[in-house]
C-alpha positions as CSV (number, residue, x, y, z in Angstrom):
1,M,123.1,108.9,112.2
2,P,126.5,106.4,112.2
3,D,126.5,103.7,109.6
4,T,125.7,100.4,111.9
5,S,125.3,98.2,109.0
6,A,128.8,96.0,110.2
7,G,127.0,95.9,113.6
8,F,123.9,95.1,112.6
9,E,126.0,92.1,110.5
10,Q,127.7,90.8,113.5
11,V,124.3,91.1,115.9
12,L,122.1,89.3,113.5
13,G,125.1,86.9,111.8
14,S,123.3,84.4,109.5
15,S,120.2,83.3,108.7
16,P,119.0,79.8,110.3
17,T,117.6,79.1,106.0
18,G,121.8,78.9,106.0
19,Q,121.2,81.8,103.6
20,T,121.7,85.3,103.2
21,P,119.6,87.2,105.2
22,L,117.3,89.6,104.5
23,K,117.6,93.0,107.1
24,L,114.0,94.5,107.7
25,A,113.6,97.3,110.2
26,M,109.9,97.6,111.7
27,Q,108.5,99.7,114.6
28,R,110.2,98.4,117.8
29,S,106.7,99.9,119.7
30,G,104.1,102.3,118.9
31,R,100.6,102.4,116.5
32,L,102.1,100.6,113.6
33,T,104.2,97.7,115.7
34,E,101.0,95.1,116.5
35,P,99.6,95.3,112.9
36,T,102.9,95.2,111.4
37,L,103.7,91.9,113.6
38,A,100.7,90.5,112.4
39,L,100.9,91.0,108.7
40,L,104.2,89.4,108.6
41,H,103.1,86.0,110.7
42,A,100.2,86.0,108.8
43,I,102.8,85.8,104.9
44,G,104.2,82.9,106.9
45,L,107.1,84.2,108.9
46,E,108.0,82.4,111.7
47,F,110.3,84.8,114.9
48,E,110.1,85.3,118.4
49,S,108.7,88.9,119.5
50,Y,107.8,89.0,122.9
51,G,109.7,90.8,125.7
52,Q,112.2,93.8,125.1
53,R,113.8,92.2,122.1
54,L,115.8,94.3,119.1
55,F,116.3,92.0,117.3
56,S,115.1,88.7,115.7
57,H,115.8,85.4,113.0
58,C,112.7,84.0,111.0
59,R,113.3,80.8,111.6
60,N,111.7,79.9,107.7
61,F,112.9,82.4,105.6
62,P,116.0,84.0,105.4
63,L,115.1,87.5,106.9
64,S,116.0,88.8,110.0
65,I,114.3,91.6,112.2
66,L,115.7,95.1,113.8
67,Y,113.0,96.2,116.0
68,G,113.8,100.5,116.6
69,R,112.9,103.5,116.8
70,D,109.9,104.7,113.8
71,D,111.6,107.4,112.6
72,D,115.0,106.0,112.8
73,I,113.7,103.7,109.6
74,P,114.1,106.3,107.2
75,G,118.3,106.6,108.0
76,Y,118.8,102.4,108.2
77,L,117.6,102.5,104.6
78,A,118.8,105.6,103.0
79,R,122.1,104.5,104.2
80,G,122.0,100.9,103.9
81,T,121.9,99.3,107.5
82,V,118.4,97.5,106.2
83,D,117.1,96.4,103.5
84,L,113.7,96.5,103.7
85,G,111.6,98.8,106.4
86,I,107.5,98.9,107.4
87,V,107.0,102.5,107.9
88,G,105.0,105.4,107.3
89,R,104.8,107.5,103.9
90,N,105.2,110.1,106.8
91,L,109.0,109.6,107.6
92,L,110.4,108.8,104.3
93,Y,108.7,111.9,102.8
94,E,109.7,113.7,105.7
95,E,114.0,111.7,105.5
96,G,113.7,113.0,101.7
97,A,115.8,110.2,100.9
98,E,116.3,108.4,97.6
99,I,114.2,105.4,98.9
100,D,111.8,102.9,96.7
101,E,108.1,102.2,97.9
102,L,107.8,99.0,97.1
103,A,104.0,98.4,98.3
104,P,101.2,100.4,100.3
105,L,99.8,97.7,103.4
106,G,96.5,99.0,104.0
107,F,97.1,100.2,107.7
108,G,98.4,103.3,109.5
109,Y,96.5,106.2,107.9
110,C,97.3,109.5,108.5
111,E,97.3,113.0,107.1
112,L,99.9,115.4,106.8
113,V,98.5,118.6,107.3
114,V,98.7,122.3,107.3
115,A,96.4,123.5,110.1
116,T,95.2,127.4,111.6
117,M,93.5,128.4,114.8
118,R,89.5,128.5,114.3
119,D,89.3,132.5,114.8
120,A,92.9,132.9,112.6
121,P,93.0,134.9,109.2
122,Y,94.1,132.2,107.8
123,T,92.3,130.1,105.2
124,A,94.8,129.1,101.9
125,P,98.1,128.1,102.7
126,A,99.1,131.0,100.5
127,E,98.9,133.2,103.7
128,L,101.4,132.1,105.4
129,L,104.6,132.3,103.6
130,D,106.2,134.6,105.6
131,A,104.5,133.0,109.1
132,R,105.4,131.3,112.0
133,I,104.8,127.1,111.4
134,A,105.3,124.7,114.2
135,T,105.9,121.5,113.1
136,S,107.3,117.7,113.9
137,Y,108.4,117.7,110.6
138,P,110.6,120.2,109.7
139,Q,112.1,118.8,106.5
140,S,108.8,118.1,104.6
141,A,106.8,121.8,105.7
142,R,110.4,123.5,104.4
143,R,110.1,121.9,101.5
144,Y,106.0,122.3,101.2
145,F,106.2,125.8,101.7
146,A,109.7,126.4,99.0
147,Q,107.2,124.5,96.5
148,L,104.9,127.6,96.8
149,G,107.6,130.2,96.7
150,G,107.5,131.5,100.4
151,A,110.0,130.7,103.7
152,P,108.6,130.4,106.8
153,E,109.7,130.6,109.7
154,I,109.9,127.1,111.0
155,I,109.9,125.9,114.7
156,T,110.8,122.7,115.4
157,I,108.8,121.1,117.9
158,S,109.5,117.3,119.3
159,G,105.8,117.0,121.1
160,S,102.0,118.7,121.9
161,V,102.6,120.6,117.8
162,E,99.0,121.0,118.8
163,V,99.4,123.2,121.4
164,A,101.7,126.1,120.0
165,P,99.0,128.5,118.2
166,S,97.0,128.8,121.2
167,L,100.3,129.8,123.6
168,G,101.1,131.8,120.7
169,L,104.4,130.7,119.8
170,A,103.2,129.7,115.7
171,D,100.1,131.2,113.7
172,A,99.9,127.4,111.9
173,I,101.2,123.8,112.2
174,V,102.0,120.9,110.2
175,E,101.6,118.0,111.9
176,L,99.8,114.4,111.5
177,T,96.6,114.1,112.0
178,A,94.2,110.4,112.1
179,T,90.6,111.5,112.9
180,G,91.2,115.1,113.7
181,S,89.9,114.7,116.9
182,T,93.1,116.5,118.7
183,L,92.9,119.4,116.2
184,L,89.4,119.5,117.0
185,L,90.4,119.9,120.9
186,N,92.4,122.5,120.5
187,D,90.7,124.5,118.4
188,L,92.3,123.8,114.5
189,R,90.6,123.4,112.1
190,P,93.5,121.8,108.7
191,I,93.0,124.1,105.5
192,T,95.3,121.5,103.9
193,T,96.5,117.9,103.1
194,I,100.2,117.8,102.0
195,L,100.7,114.2,102.3
196,E,98.2,110.6,102.7
197,S,100.4,108.5,104.7
198,E,100.0,105.1,105.6
199,A,102.3,101.5,106.8
200,V,104.3,101.0,103.7
201,L,107.5,98.5,102.7
202,A,110.6,99.9,101.8
203,A,113.8,99.2,100.2
204,H,117.4,100.2,100.3
205,P,117.6,101.2,96.5
206,G,120.2,98.5,96.0
207,A,118.7,95.9,97.9
208,R,117.3,94.6,94.2
209,N,120.8,94.7,93.0
210,D,122.0,90.9,94.6
211,P,119.9,88.3,92.9
212,A,119.7,86.4,95.7
213,K,118.2,89.3,97.9
214,R,115.9,90.4,95.1
215,A,114.7,87.1,94.8
216,S,113.7,87.2,98.6
217,I,111.8,90.8,98.3
218,D,109.8,89.6,94.8
219,R,108.4,85.9,97.7
220,L,107.8,88.9,100.0
221,L,105.6,90.6,97.7
222,M,104.1,87.9,96.8
223,R,102.8,86.6,100.1
224,I,102.3,90.2,101.1
225,S,100.0,90.9,97.7
226,A,98.1,87.3,98.3
227,V,97.7,88.9,101.9
228,Q,95.7,91.8,100.9
229,A,94.4,90.4,97.9
230,A,92.0,87.9,100.5
231,K,90.8,91.1,102.5
232,R,88.9,92.7,99.4
233,Y,87.3,89.2,98.8
234,K,84.5,86.9,100.4
235,Y,84.4,83.5,98.8
236,L,80.7,82.5,98.2
237,M,78.8,79.4,97.7
238,M,75.3,79.2,97.1
239,N,72.4,76.6,95.4
240,A,70.2,78.0,92.6
241,P,68.0,76.7,89.6
242,E,70.3,76.4,86.6
243,D,67.2,78.8,84.5
244,A,69.4,81.5,87.7
245,L,72.6,81.1,86.2
246,P,72.7,83.9,83.4
247,A,71.9,86.8,85.5
248,I,73.9,85.3,89.0
249,R,77.3,86.0,85.8
250,A,76.2,89.3,85.4
251,V,76.0,89.8,89.3
252,V,79.4,87.4,90.5
253,P,81.1,87.1,87.2
254,G,84.2,85.7,89.4
255,L,88.1,85.9,89.7
256,K,87.8,84.8,86.1
257,A,84.3,82.3,86.5
258,P,82.0,81.4,88.4
259,T,82.7,77.6,89.3
260,I,79.3,75.7,89.0
261,V,78.7,72.2,90.1
262,P,75.8,69.9,89.1
263,L,73.4,69.0,92.6
264,A,71.4,65.6,93.0
265,D,68.4,67.3,92.8
266,P,67.7,67.9,88.5
267,G,67.7,71.6,87.3
268,W,69.9,73.0,90.5
269,V,73.8,73.9,90.8
270,A,76.0,74.8,93.1
271,V,77.7,78.0,92.8
272,H,81.1,78.9,93.9
273,T,82.6,82.2,93.1
274,A,84.4,85.8,95.3
275,V,82.6,89.0,95.2
276,E,84.6,91.9,96.3
277,E,84.5,93.1,99.8
278,D,83.6,96.8,99.0
279,A,79.8,95.4,97.2
280,F,79.0,92.5,99.2
281,W,76.1,93.4,100.7
282,E,74.7,94.9,97.6
283,S,75.5,91.9,95.5
284,I,74.3,89.7,97.8
285,E,71.1,91.3,97.7
286,R,71.1,91.4,93.9
287,L,71.8,87.4,94.1
288,R,68.5,86.9,96.2
289,A,66.7,88.4,93.6
290,A,68.3,86.2,90.9
291,G,67.1,83.8,92.7
292,A,69.9,82.0,94.4
293,T,69.6,80.4,98.0
294,E,71.8,79.4,101.2
295,I,74.4,81.4,100.5
296,L,77.6,80.5,102.3
297,V,80.0,83.2,103.3
298,S,83.5,82.9,103.5
299,S,87.1,84.8,104.5
300,L,89.6,84.2,102.8
301,E,93.1,83.8,104.3
302,K,95.1,84.4,101.3
303,L,93.9,84.9,97.2
304,L,97.2,84.6,94.5
305,L,95.8,86.9,91.9
């Protein structure tokens, strides 16, 4: 792939904010597109993303966005065509280049697996060291089996990799799976996981050498962290008798400590706190048992820890 950084600069020019913009690549159309756009808007970025746009400027942040093919993004990052990219970890692994992963983003979960036919004699990757492997991730497959001491024949297929074993084209496949349903439909079973993947914010290694760019990247990471933290917590407001406070504090100590406000009724207080989503229902049950009443639950939009 040629270095298109000069052309990118000419097309995007300067940010409307007057600062040298960061350049970020994201998937134009695919399973990461909508959650990526939702995240960028959630962290306060204002830009246009409708229709067949290839580029956008953020109106309120020094950032320009390139909409491209997801499998081109690692190459853009490796060559410095863009400073940042939102891309699946599996594609960074396939590229094998020096690219910095800055933050996992919590969507686009999938696994890169080795799978064989259900009735095949292979039960472990070590049994496939001299086999035929069909994949759309040839570099990942080659590196994985090289680490095991093997050099199987790698057959690169761009689509419908799952049918290769049933057609007699390959003994096994290396492919992404999100739910495993496509493997089941093709009578395949995974025998090992090479990589657990999700969408990540990644950077060209030199992007943070520029102090201005580093400051903007740090601002983006702070905003992303605040949005992600808010998803992990619920905000609780409840009333309780004062003598129930020790038990309530034991259930929900809060991020540092709960906020306690006296009520007009003597002996009663209002308690404000945050509870982790994973423990939400168990915490609610224990709070009610401790004496809390009128429990009001709110979602958080941002949480700066």
